[in-house]
C-alpha positions in Angstrom: -32.0 22.9 -33.1 -33.0 19.4 -32.3 -35.5 18.1 -34.8 -38.5 15.9 -34.4 -36.8 12.6 -33.7 -34.6 14.1 -31.0 -36.3 12.0 -28.4 -34.5 8.9 -29.8 -31.2 10.3 -28.4 -32.6 9.8 -25.0 -33.3 6.1 -25.7 -30.8 5.1 -28.3 -32.7 2.1 -29.6 -36.2 3.6 -29.5 -37.9 2.2 -32.7 -40.3 4.6 -34.4 -43.2 3.0 -36.2 -44.7 3.1 -39.7 -46.9 5.8 -41.1 -50.1 3.9 -40.2 -49.0 3.6 -36.6 -48.1 7.2 -36.3 -51.5 8.3 -37.5 -52.5 7.3 -33.9 -50.3 10.1 -32.6 -52.0 13.0 -34.4 -54.0 13.5 -31.2 -52.1 14.1 -27.9 -50.8 10.8 -26.6 -51.9 11.6 -23.1 -55.6 11.2 -23.9 -56.4 14.8 -23.1 -54.7 16.8 -20.3 -53.8 19.5 -22.7 -57.1 19.5 -24.4 -58.8 20.6 -21.2 -56.2 23.3 -20.4 -56.7 26.9 -21.2 -55.0 27.8 -24.4 -54.2 31.2 -25.9 -56.2 32.1 -29.0 -52.9 33.0 -30.7 -49.2 33.1 -30.0 -47.8 36.6 -29.6 -44.4 37.9 -28.6 -43.5 37.1 -25.0 -44.7 39.4 -22.3 -45.1 39.1 -18.5 -48.3 37.0 -19.0 -46.9 34.5 -21.4 -43.5 34.2 -19.8 -45.1 32.2 -16.9 -47.2 30.0 -19.2 -46.3 26.5 -20.4 -44.8 26.4 -23.9 -46.3 23.7 -26.1 -44.8 22.5 -29.4 -46.1 19.9 -31.8 -43.7 18.7 -34.5 -45.0 16.6 -37.4 -42.6 15.0 -39.8 -43.6 13.9 -43.2 -42.5 11.3 -45.7 -41.7 12.1 -49.3 -45.3 11.3 -50.4 -46.7 13.8 -47.9 -48.0 11.2 -45.4 -47.3 11.7 -41.7 -44.3 9.8 -40.4 -44.2 10.9 -36.8 -45.7 13.3 -34.3 -44.0 14.4 -31.2 -45.4 16.8 -28.6 -43.4 18.7 -26.0 -44.2 21.0 -23.0 -41.8 23.3 -21.3 -42.5 25.3 -18.1 -40.2 28.3 -18.1 -40.8 28.9 -14.4 -40.4 25.5 -12.8 -38.2 24.1 -15.7 -40.4 21.0 -15.8 -40.4 19.4 -19.3 -42.3 16.7 -21.0 -42.3 14.9 -24.4 -44.9 12.5 -25.7 -44.3 10.1 -28.6 -44.9 6.6 -29.8 -42.7 3.6 -28.9 -42.4 0.2 -30.4 -41.3 -2.7 -28.1 -39.2 -5.7 -29.2 -42.4 -7.7 -29.6 -43.9 -5.2 -31.9 -46.3 -3.6 -29.4 -46.9 0.1 -30.1 -47.9 2.5 -27.4 -47.5 6.1 -26.3 -44.9 7.0 -23.8 -44.1 10.2 -21.9 -40.7 11.4 -20.7 -40.2 14.1 -18.2 -37.4 16.2 -16.7 -38.6 17.2 -13.2 -37.2 18.8 -10.0 -35.2 21.4 -11.9 -33.8 18.9 -14.3 -32.5 16.5 -11.7 -35.1 13.7 -12.2 -35.7 11.8 -15.4 -39.0 10.0 -15.6 -40.6 7.8 -18.2 -44.2 6.8 -18.2 -45.7 4.0 -20.3 -49.3 4.4 -21.5 -52.0 2.3 -23.0 -53.4 2.9 -26.5 -55.9 5.3 -25.0 -53.1 7.4 -23.3 -53.8 6.2 -19.8 -50.7 5.9 -17.6 -49.8 2.3 -16.8 -46.4 2.4 -15.0 -43.3 4.5 -14.8 -39.6 4.6 -13.9 -37.4 7.3 -12.7 -33.7 8.1 -12.2 -31.8 10.8 -10.3 -29.5 12.5 -12.8 -25.9 13.5 -12.2 -24.8 17.0 -13.3 -23.1 15.5 -16.4 -26.1 13.4 -17.2 -28.4 16.4 -16.9 -26.6 18.0 -19.9 -26.8 14.9 -22.1 -30.5 14.2 -21.4 -31.9 17.7 -21.6 -32.8 17.8 -25.3 -36.0 19.9 -25.1 -36.2 23.1 -27.0 -37.9 26.2 -25.5 -39.4 28.9 -27.6 -36.4 31.1 -26.9 -34.0 28.3 -28.1 -36.0 27.9 -31.4 -36.0 31.6 -32.1 -32.3 31.9 -31.4 -31.5 29.0 -33.8 -33.1 30.8 -36.7 -31.6 34.2 -35.7 -28.0 32.9 -36.1 -25.7 34.5 -38.6 -25.7 32.5 -41.8 -29.3 32.3 -42.6 -30.3 34.0 -45.8 -33.6 35.9 -45.9 -35.5 35.0 -49.0 -38.5 37.4 -48.6 -42.0 37.1 -47.1 -45.0 35.1 -48.0 -48.6 35.0 -46.7 -50.0 31.8 -45.2 -53.6 30.7 -45.8 -54.5 32.0 -42.3 -53.1 35.4 -43.2 -49.9 35.1 -41.2 -46.8 36.7 -42.6 -44.0 34.2 -43.0 -40.3 34.8 -43.3 -38.5 32.6 -45.8 -35.0 31.5 -44.8 -32.4 29.3 -46.5 -29.1 28.0 -45.2 -26.5 25.3 -45.5 -25.5 23.0 -42.6 -27.0 25.5 -40.2 -28.8 23.2 -37.8 -27.0 21.0 -35.3 -28.2 17.7 -36.6 -27.3 18.7 -40.2 -23.7 19.6 -39.6 -21.5 17.3 -41.7 -18.2 15.7 -40.6 -15.1 17.6 -41.5 -14.1 16.8 -45.1 -17.5 15.6 -46.1 -18.6 16.5 -49.6 -22.3 16.4 -48.7 -24.0 19.7 -48.1 -27.4 19.9 -46.3 -29.6 22.7 -47.7 -32.2 23.9 -45.3 -35.3 25.9 -46.0 -37.4 27.4 -43.2 -40.5 29.5 -42.8 -40.9 31.5 -39.6 -43.9 33.3 -38.2 -43.0 36.9 -38.6 -44.8 37.9 -35.4 -43.1 35.4 -33.2 -39.9 34.3 -34.9 -40.9 30.6 -34.4 -40.6 28.0 -37.2 -43.8 27.0 -39.1 -42.1 24.7 -41.6 -38.6 23.2 -42.1 -37.3 21.2 -45.0 -33.8 19.9 -45.7 -32.1 18.4 -48.8 -28.7 16.7 -49.0 -26.7 17.7 -52.0 -23.8 15.6 -53.4 -22.3 16.0 -56.8 -25.1 18.3 -57.8 -27.8 15.8 -56.9 -30.3 16.9 -54.2 -32.2 14.4 -52.1 -34.9 15.3 -49.6 -33.9 14.4 -46.0 -36.8 15.5 -43.9 -39.8 17.8 -43.8 -41.3 19.1 -40.5 -44.3 21.2 -39.7 -44.6 23.0 -36.3 -47.4 24.2 -34.1 -46.6 26.5 -31.1 -48.9 27.8 -28.4 -49.1 28.6 -24.7 -51.2 26.4 -22.4 -52.2 26.7 -18.7 -52.2 23.2 -17.2 -49.7 22.4 -14.5 -51.1 18.8 -14.2 -49.3 18.1 -17.5 -46.2 17.3 -15.4 -48.0 15.5 -12.6 -47.0 11.8 -12.2 -48.7 11.3 -8.8 -50.3 8.0 -8.4 -48.5 6.2 -11.2 -46.6 3.1 -10.0 -42.9 4.0 -10.2 -39.7 2.0 -10.1 -36.4 3.7 -9.3 -33.4 2.9 -11.4 -29.8 3.0 -10.4 -28.6 3.6 -13.9 -30.2 5.7 -16.7 -32.2 3.4 -18.9 -30.9 4.5 -22.3 -32.2 1.4 -24.1 -36.0 1.3 -24.1 -37.5 -1.9 -22.9 -34.3 -3.3 -21.3 -34.3 -3.7 -17.6 -31.2 -2.9 -15.6 
């Protein structure tokens, strides 16, 4: 399972900002398309109705003191396979602004859109992906992917607990279970993971990880999740945004090829 900062693998030098800057991202970076979309009152097990709806995930990472470190929002259309991720970016000159990245046209077109501080689209760039590049760039996680990750053999069930909203949560623990936590062969470091899943959906609500070396545990990350279905196909619409086509995938944010 790719964690919150997975987006940086698409732009290797994308610099994420300080806690204060990320407080800007606690609301959707787009300035509101999803806030006007029709949302479900609650997330239930997939059925014919939900299978055609857009899957929305918000991931919030926290620092050790409990303050927000980063917020990333993703949308996945299980029918068209359109995908989008919104996050904050920091340019070389220190400018901070929201950006949106998309996979469109059945995963063959990579798009990045720069936005102003209010979330309004300013400009964009796109690139036609090769078959090999499609595999390396597609780092979005669908609801099915998330559920499968926590259903793998190796997770230990630690019982149930009840959240403040009354939801039943499944407690899990594991070691080096998640893709980003797998240690190199021969490493003496162990990553201990602790997850809480919504019993009704099988989707994660909270995830924490601690590294352990010579009996000493150090917190590595803490992430809270929100999942829901939305109905707003305009989330993937980039019509009218000035676009520049690239002949090479722009891995390094802010560098022109």
